[in-house]
N, C-alpha and C positions, 0 to 999 in steps of 0.2 A: 276472529279475535273476540267473539262474543263471550268466551269463557274467562276472559281476563278481567281483573278489576280495573276500575277507571285509572288508577295510578299506574298499573302495569301496562295498560293499553297506551297511555300517554307516553310512557317511556319507550315502548317499542316503536311508536310512530316517530318519536324524536330522534332515534338512533340514526347515525349516519348523516345528519344534517350538515355538519361541517364539511364532510367529504363531498356531499352532493353540491354544496355551495361552491367549493373549489372547482368542480367540473363545470358548473354553470359559468363561473368566472372565466374559465379557459375557452369556452365555446361560444359565448354570447357576443352580440354586437352592441357596443355602447351607443346609446341614442342621444342626439342633441335635444335641446328644449323644443317642445311642440310649437312654440311661437314662430319657428321657421319651418313651415310645412314642406317647402320645397326640398330642404335638406333632410328633414326628419324622415320623409317618405322614401329616401334612397334605399333603405334596408328592406323595403317591402316589394321591390321590383321582382323579387324571386317568385312571387305568387301570381305574376301576370298571366301565366298559362292556364289558370283555373277558370272554370265557368262560373263558380259560386265562391265568393269569399265571405265567410261569416265572421264578423267582428263583435267580440263580446264586451262585457263590462262586469266588474265585480260589485258595482253598486249602480243604482239608478240616479245618483245625484253627485257625481264626481266630474269636475270640469275637465280634467286632463283626459279622461276616457272619451269624452265627446270631441275634444280637440284632436286627439290622435286618430279617432275614426274618421273625422273630417279630412285630415291630412292624407291618410292612406287612401280614402275614397277619391279624393281629388286626383291623386296620382293614377289610380286605376282607371279613372274616367279619361283623363287627359292623354295618357300614353298607351293605355292597354285595352281600350275599346269597351269598357264596362258602361252599361247604359240603363241599369235599373238600380235604384236604391230602395230597399224594402226594409221597413223598420217595425219594431214591436209596438205598434200603435193602431188605433182604430182606422178602418178604411175610409169612412166619410171625412174625418178630420184630416188625415193624410191627403185625401183627395183635394181639399182646399189648397194645400201646399203644392200638390202636383200641378194643379191648374195655374198657380202662381209662378212656379219655376218654369213651366212650359209655355208661359205667356198665353194662357187660355182664359176665357171669361166664363163665369165669374171665378176668380181665384185670388185669395189674399192670405197673408200670414198676419192676422189681426187678433184682437182680444177674444174673438169668438172661437178661434182655433185651439183645440186641446184645452178647453175651458173646464173640464171635469177632473176631479182628483185622479191621479196626482199631476197637477198642472205643471209643476216644474220639470217633469220628466222630458217633455218635448217643447215646453215654452220657457226657454232659457237663452241667454245671450250666445252661448256656444252653438246651439242649433240654429239660431237666427243668422249668425254669421255664415254658416254653411249653406243655409237656404238662399241667402242673397248671392253667395258665390255661384251656386247652381243656376240661379236665374240669369246672372251675367254670362255664365258659360253658355247657356242655351240660346242667348240672344244671337250668337254667331253661328248657330246651326239651323239647318232646315227643320221644318215641323216634324218630319218623319224621324229625324235623327236626334231629337232632343231627349235629354235624360229624364227618366221618370222618378217620382218620389211616391212610394206606395206604402200603405199600412197592411199589416199581416194579421192583426188580432181579431178576436171573435166577439168583443163585448158591446158593439154598437147596435144593439137590438132596435132601440127607438129610432136612431138616426138612419139606420139602413131601411127600416120600414118606410119612413118618410121619403127616402130617396127613391125607392121602388114605386111608390104611389105617385110621386111627382113625375117620374119618367113616363109611366104608363098614361098618366093624365094628359101628357103632351102628344104621345104617339098613338094611343089606342084607348080612348075613354071607356068603352065597354069593358075592356080587360082591366082597367083601373078600378071599375066598380066591383068586379069579381075579386080583385086582390084586396080591396078594402073590406069586403065581407069576410074573406078568409083570415086576414090579419086582425080582424075584429076580435077573434078569439083571444088574442094576446093584449088587447087594449088595457085591461085592468092592471097589467104587470109591466108596462113599458117604462115607467119611472123607476120602479124597484123590481127588476126582473128576478132577483133572488127569491122574492115572495112567491113567484110562480112555482118554483121547485118545492117550496114549503107547502103550498096548497095541494100540489099533487101528492106529496108524501103523506099528507093528512087526509087524503081522499076528499078534499073540498072542491076540486075542480077537475074536469076532464082534460086530457092531453090535447095540445094543439098541433101535434106532430103531423097528422094527416093533412091539415090545412096548409101548413107551410111547405110541405113536400109537394103538394098539388100545385101550389103557386110557382115554385121553382120549375117544376116539370113543364107547366104551360109556357113559361117564358123561354125555356131552352128549346121547347118544341117549335117555337116561332122565331128561332134565332136568325134564320136566313132573311125572313121578312123584316125584322127589326134592324138587324145589322146593315141591311141595304140602305136604310134611311140615314143612319149615323152609327157607324161601327164603334166609335169611342164611347158614345153615350150608352149604347147597349151593353158593352163590356162592363162599364161601371155599374149599370143597373143589375146585370146578371150576377155580378160579384156581391152586390148588396143583398140579393135574394138568397145567395148561398150563405151569407152571414146570418140572415134571419133563420134559416134552417139550422145552421150550426149552433147559433145562440139558443134557440129553443131547446135543442138537444142538451146543450151545456147546462143550462139552468134547470132542466128537468132532472139531470142526474147528479147535480151538485151535492145533494145530501146522501148519496150512496157512498161517497168516499172520495178523497182527493186524487187518488191514482187515476180513476176513470175519467174524471173531469180534466185533469192535467193532460192526459193523453189525447183527449178529444181536442183540446185547445191547440196543442202542438201539431197534431195531425192537420187541423185546419190551417195553421200557419204554413205548413209544408205544402199543402194542396194549393193554397193561394200563391205561393212562390212558383209552383209549377205552372199555374194558369198564366202568370205574368211572363214566364220564360217562353211558354208556348205561343202566347199572343204576340210577343216581340219578334219571334221568328228564329231562324237558324243562328243569327249573330248575337243572340241575347246572352248577356253576362251580368250577373247580379252581385251587389254587395248587400249583405244583411247586417243590420244593427239590432242586437238584442242582448239580453243578459247572458252571462257565462252559462247559467243553468239551462238556457235554451240552445245555445250554439255549440257547446261542447258535446262530445259523444256521451249521452246519458248511460250507455252500457258500461262505461268506465267509472261510474260513480255509484254512491249509495242509492241515488234515485233509480238507476237502472236495476240495481240488485233487488229493489223492492217492487219492480214491475213497471216503472215509468219509462217512457221514451221521450225524445224531444226532436226538434227540427234538425239539430246537428246530427243526431244518429240517423234520422231518415234521409238526410242529404248524403251522408257517407254511404248508406246502403244503396241509394239510387244512382249516385254519381261517382262514387269511389274517389279516385285521386283528382277528379275535376272539382271536388268540393274541398275547400281548405278552411279550417276552423282555427281562429286565433283568440286565445283567452287573454284577459287582463287582470292584473292584481296590484295591490298596494298594501303597505304595512300600517300606515298611520296618517293622520291629518284631520280634515273635516269633510263632512258629507251633508248634503241636503236630504232630509228625511223627516217623516212624521213619527209620532209616538204610537198612533193607532189609525185605523181606517177612517178616512174622511177628516183626519185631524189637520191641524195647522202644520205647515212646514217649518222646520227648525234647522239651523246650521249646527250639527252635532259633531262632537269630537270622536274620531275613530281611534279606538284604543289599539296599541301595538299588538301584533298578531301573536297567537299562542306558540309555545315552543315546539309543539308537535304538528305544526302546519306547514304547508308548502310556502306560505308567505314568509315564515321564519327562515326557510332555506334561502330564499331570494334576498331577504334582508341581510343575511350573513355574507353575501357576496361583497357588500360594501359599495355597490354600484348604484347610483341614484336612478338611472334609467337604462333599461336594456331590453333587447329582443333575443329570445332563445328559440332556435329552430329545433323543436323536439323530434321532428321526423327525419332528421339528418341520418342517413344510413351509415355514415362514416363515424358516428359518435354513439355507438352502442353502449359504451361505458357510461355516457351521460343518461341515456334512456334507462339503463339498468339501475343507476343510482337513484333516479327519480321515480322508479316503478314501485318502490315501497309505498303501500297505501298510507296517505297522510290526510290530515284535515285540510279543508279548503273553505274560505269564508265567502259567504254570499249575503250581501246587503241589498234589499230591494227598496221599496218606497217606505218601508218601516225599518227603523233601527232601534234595537233595544240592547244597548251595551251591558246593562245589568244582568241580562240572561244570554249573553252572546254565544256561549257554547251551544246551548240548546236551540237558540233562535236562529243562528246564522252560520253554523259550521256543519259540514257534511264530509264524509270520507270519499276519497277519489284516488285514481291513478293517473297522474297528470299527463304523461306521454301518450297514453291511450285516449285521453279526453280531448286534447288539443294537438294540432300540428305545430303550433308556435305559441309563445307566451310573451306578452309585453309586461314589463315590470316598472312601476314607479314607486320608489321608496316612500315618498310623501306626496300627498295630493290634497286638493282643496275642493270646496263645494261649488256646484254650478251657481250661476247668478240668474234667478228667475225673472221673467218678464211679467208685467201687469196682465191680469186675466179677468175677463168678465165671468162672474160666477155662474155655474150651470149645474143643475141637479142631475143626479143619475148615478149609476153604479160605477165605482172606480174602474179604470182601465185594466188593472191587474188583479181585481177581486176574484177569488179570495186568496191568491198566492202571494202577491207583492213582488213577484219577479217575472 
């Protein structure tokens, strides 16, 4: 549709919305309020046979999306054997929560956890309620069977370096000295790692790639020795060393273009998920919490059409039907978001969705809350009606309603992007928790999702 004017393109995308809405209305499951998670989750038992269930969100600051993911995850854990919760967050911060919910020391969900922008993304009342539920649930399980809470993201350069040095300092002081020398290459950039990529681009500094690769290789080469002392501690340290390598690469290529750095980030998240499943063993089953733009199949979106892939596409390629992706959407309400990077969080009004969007199709159903199973082989009529490319809205940690079309919409084919879609006609902002301020690069820099 690149040869169409904006007006013509909008009209083409908007055509058939009423008919598509009628088909959604006839095929969907009406959902009760999420305040009753036991009843709300009934409709999601159909996904119990998957090995990976990816739960999305259309924003990083909507209370209902967190509540719904918590309700679905609780059901999958309690009744269907899921034992890993992996979220779009930094590994070291999520590690504090993991130790807390698995009753390991030291582990707390305090003001130091997720204390870097965007703090409200994982420090909010909705996540806190789920974390405490998970801890209570684990109290009744043996140590080996307790549910994990893990981070998938790549941004924790400084924290991961510190974790590796701390671990080696306890188990192998000479190795810690070597690691400190290698990671010293990155010392000037740990607080503002984006400056590292800028310095390389301007030929002001040599790459640290060789040093971080050598450090990871040495640790993995001694895995049997280290794991024999404490397998859990080594697993954590090895993952932090992988993050240092990935983060060095990520910030080194940042200025080459967004596609390459986006792909590196999602490849890292996918690889981390695979490490978690492998470490857990044959019975491992994971629930992933991340933005729609990460968990939906990128090949069915403008992202994929321009060369980007994501964890959802990689999971589909590797696990086929054992991976289920569920998207989330809303029409209007409020959202917690900032105006710009490292900015103050505001509760912002979400404007009603555009007429040529998937959100408008679901709004026209007139149903406040619903689940649509897009992969239903018996409803090819529904798939066909929704397969017309339409716009889809993505709000990350930044929301700019004044430039919403260019800042927050992208084209997609919904039935190929997700296996199912959860719709809330109106939603509200998350409630943030107090946080101890901490400097450093935003978790989602530079993308916001």
